[in-house]
C-alpha positions in Angstrom: 22.5 27.3 -39.5 22.3 28.4 -35.8 25.9 27.6 -34.9 26.7 31.2 -34.3 23.4 31.8 -32.4 23.4 29.4 -29.5 20.7 31.2 -27.5 18.4 31.2 -30.4 19.1 27.6 -31.1 18.4 26.7 -27.4 15.1 28.6 -27.5 13.9 27.0 -30.8 14.8 23.5 -29.4 12.8 24.3 -26.2 9.8 25.3 -28.3 10.0 22.1 -30.3 11.0 19.5 -27.7 10.4 19.3 -23.9 13.6 19.8 -22.0 13.9 16.2 -20.7 11.8 14.3 -23.3 12.8 13.1 -26.7 9.4 13.4 -28.3 8.7 16.8 -30.0 5.7 18.8 -28.7 2.3 18.1 -30.3 2.2 21.3 -32.2 5.5 20.6 -33.9 4.4 17.1 -34.8 1.2 18.4 -36.4 2.6 21.4 -38.3 6.3 20.7 -38.7 6.4 17.0 -39.7 4.9 17.5 -43.1 8.0 19.6 -44.0 10.5 17.1 -42.4 9.2 13.7 -43.7 10.3 12.9 -47.2 8.4 9.9 -48.7 8.7 8.4 -52.1 5.7 7.0 -53.9 3.9 4.2 -52.1 5.7 4.7 -48.8 3.6 4.1 -45.7 3.9 5.3 -42.1 1.3 3.7 -39.9 -0.6 6.0 -37.6 0.7 4.5 -34.3 4.3 4.7 -35.3 6.3 7.0 -33.0 8.3 9.6 -34.9 10.7 11.7 -32.8 12.0 14.1 -35.5 13.8 17.4 -35.6 14.2 19.7 -38.7 18.0 19.9 -38.7 18.3 16.2 -39.6 16.9 14.2 -42.5 14.2 11.5 -42.5 13.7 9.9 -45.9 11.5 6.9 -46.6 11.9 5.1 -49.9 9.6 3.8 -52.6 7.0 1.3 -51.2 8.7 1.1 -47.8 6.6 0.8 -44.7 6.9 1.7 -41.0 4.5 -0.3 -38.9 2.6 0.6 -35.8 4.7 1.1 -32.6 8.0 1.4 -34.4 10.2 4.2 -33.0 12.1 6.5 -35.3 14.5 9.1 -33.8 16.7 11.4 -35.9 17.7 13.6 -33.0 21.4 12.8 -33.4 21.6 12.1 -37.1 19.8 11.4 -40.4 17.7 8.3 -40.9 17.6 7.3 -44.5 15.5 4.2 -45.5 15.8 2.8 -49.0 13.2 1.4 -51.3 10.8 -1.5 -50.4 12.0 -1.8 -46.8 9.9 -3.2 -44.0 10.3 -1.7 -40.5 8.0 -3.9 -38.4 6.3 -3.4 -35.1 8.4 -2.2 -32.1 11.6 -1.7 -34.1 13.7 1.2 -32.9 15.9 3.2 -35.2 18.1 5.9 -33.6 20.1 7.9 -36.2 22.4 8.3 -37.8 21.2 5.1 -39.6 21.1 4.3 -43.3 19.2 1.3 -44.6 19.7 0.2 -48.2 17.0 -1.2 -50.4 15.0 -4.4 -49.6 15.8 -4.4 -45.9 13.4 -6.2 -43.6 13.6 -5.7 -39.8 11.8 -8.1 -37.4 9.8 -7.0 -34.4 11.7 -5.6 -31.4 15.0 -5.2 -33.2 17.1 -2.1 -32.5 19.6 -0.3 -34.7 21.4 2.7 -33.3 23.9 5.2 -34.6 24.9 6.9 -31.3 26.7 6.0 -28.1 26.4 7.5 -24.6 29.5 9.2 -23.2 30.6 7.9 -19.8 34.3 8.7 -19.3 33.9 11.5 -16.7 33.3 9.7 -13.4 32.5 13.0 -11.7 29.3 13.4 -13.7 26.2 11.2 -14.1 26.3 9.3 -17.4 22.9 10.8 -18.2 24.5 14.3 -18.2 27.5 13.6 -20.4 25.6 13.6 -23.7 26.0 11.3 -26.7 28.1 11.0 -29.8 27.0 10.1 -33.3 28.6 7.1 -35.0 26.7 6.2 -38.2 25.4 2.7 -38.8 24.9 1.5 -42.4 22.9 -1.5 -43.5 23.4 -2.7 -47.1 20.8 -3.9 -49.7 18.8 -7.0 -49.3 19.3 -7.6 -45.6 17.1 -9.5 -43.2 17.4 -8.5 -39.6 15.7 -10.9 -37.2 13.4 -9.9 -34.3 14.8 -8.7 -31.0 18.3 -8.3 -32.5 20.6 -5.4 -31.7 23.0 -3.6 -34.1 25.2 -1.2 -32.2 26.6 2.1 -33.4 29.2 2.6 -36.1 28.8 -0.7 -37.9 28.5 -1.7 -41.6 26.2 -4.6 -42.5 27.0 -5.9 -46.0 24.8 -6.8 -48.9 22.5 -9.9 -48.7 23.1 -10.7 -45.0 21.0 -12.3 -42.4 21.1 -11.3 -38.8 19.5 -14.1 -36.8 16.8 -13.3 -34.2 18.2 -12.2 -30.8 21.7 -11.5 -32.1 23.8 -8.7 -30.7 26.0 -7.4 -33.6 29.2 -5.7 -32.3 31.3 -5.8 -35.4 31.0 -5.2 -39.2 29.3 -8.0 -41.2 30.8 -8.8 -44.6 28.6 -9.3 -47.7 26.6 -12.6 -48.1 27.0 -13.6 -44.5 24.7 -15.1 -41.8 25.5 -14.1 -38.2 24.0 -15.3 -34.9 24.6 -15.1 -31.2 25.8 -12.7 -28.5 28.2 -11.4 -29.6 27.1 -12.3 -33.2 29.5 -14.5 -35.2 29.5 -15.6 -38.8 27.9 -19.0 -39.0 27.6 -19.2 -42.8 28.9 -17.4 -45.9 28.0 -17.7 -49.6 30.7 -19.3 -51.7 30.4 -18.1 -55.2 32.8 -20.9 -56.5 30.6 -23.7 -55.1 27.3 -21.9 -55.3 26.4 -22.8 -51.7 26.1 -21.3 -48.3 29.0 -22.8 -46.2 30.3 -22.6 -42.7 33.4 -20.6 -42.4 36.6 -22.5 -41.7 37.2 -23.0 -38.0 40.0 -21.0 -36.4 42.7 -23.0 -34.7 
């Protein structure tokens, strides 16, 4: 919308967000957020949740989903889409672009990000090199344990469990349990036997 008007875009951004802070200014949170936040019936955002939102990106919260106090939601680099009946518990951090399917529960202190910091130019501080968006997608019916980390650009399949404290650095297939740093598959559901089984060891 403002691609051909960089000066106007810069001015509007300055008016909405402090130059070196990620949180929008108070006036924009009060008067702008009602137009940005899209909630379905029964969705709840607790009063002490921190929402760092800008109008050029989406923030959708599904039916009967909840964002608890002290969670941090930041759509500055990409859309944050949360499906139906999800639970974003205390001190969870979501940095877009991130998409959560339906029935996703995230334990306290977990972090899911959809961006990465640039660092390749050694003549510049990393802080001044900006970031790049790389969407992270979490499927339906996923349980993400507390204090776990899911890095940018990954896909977490349907009906998966991310054990507490895990650091997920690669895609997770459907019906898997992963744990550790880096996270590895420790169990998968076998539809032929009807049981959760350890994957065959690699020789």
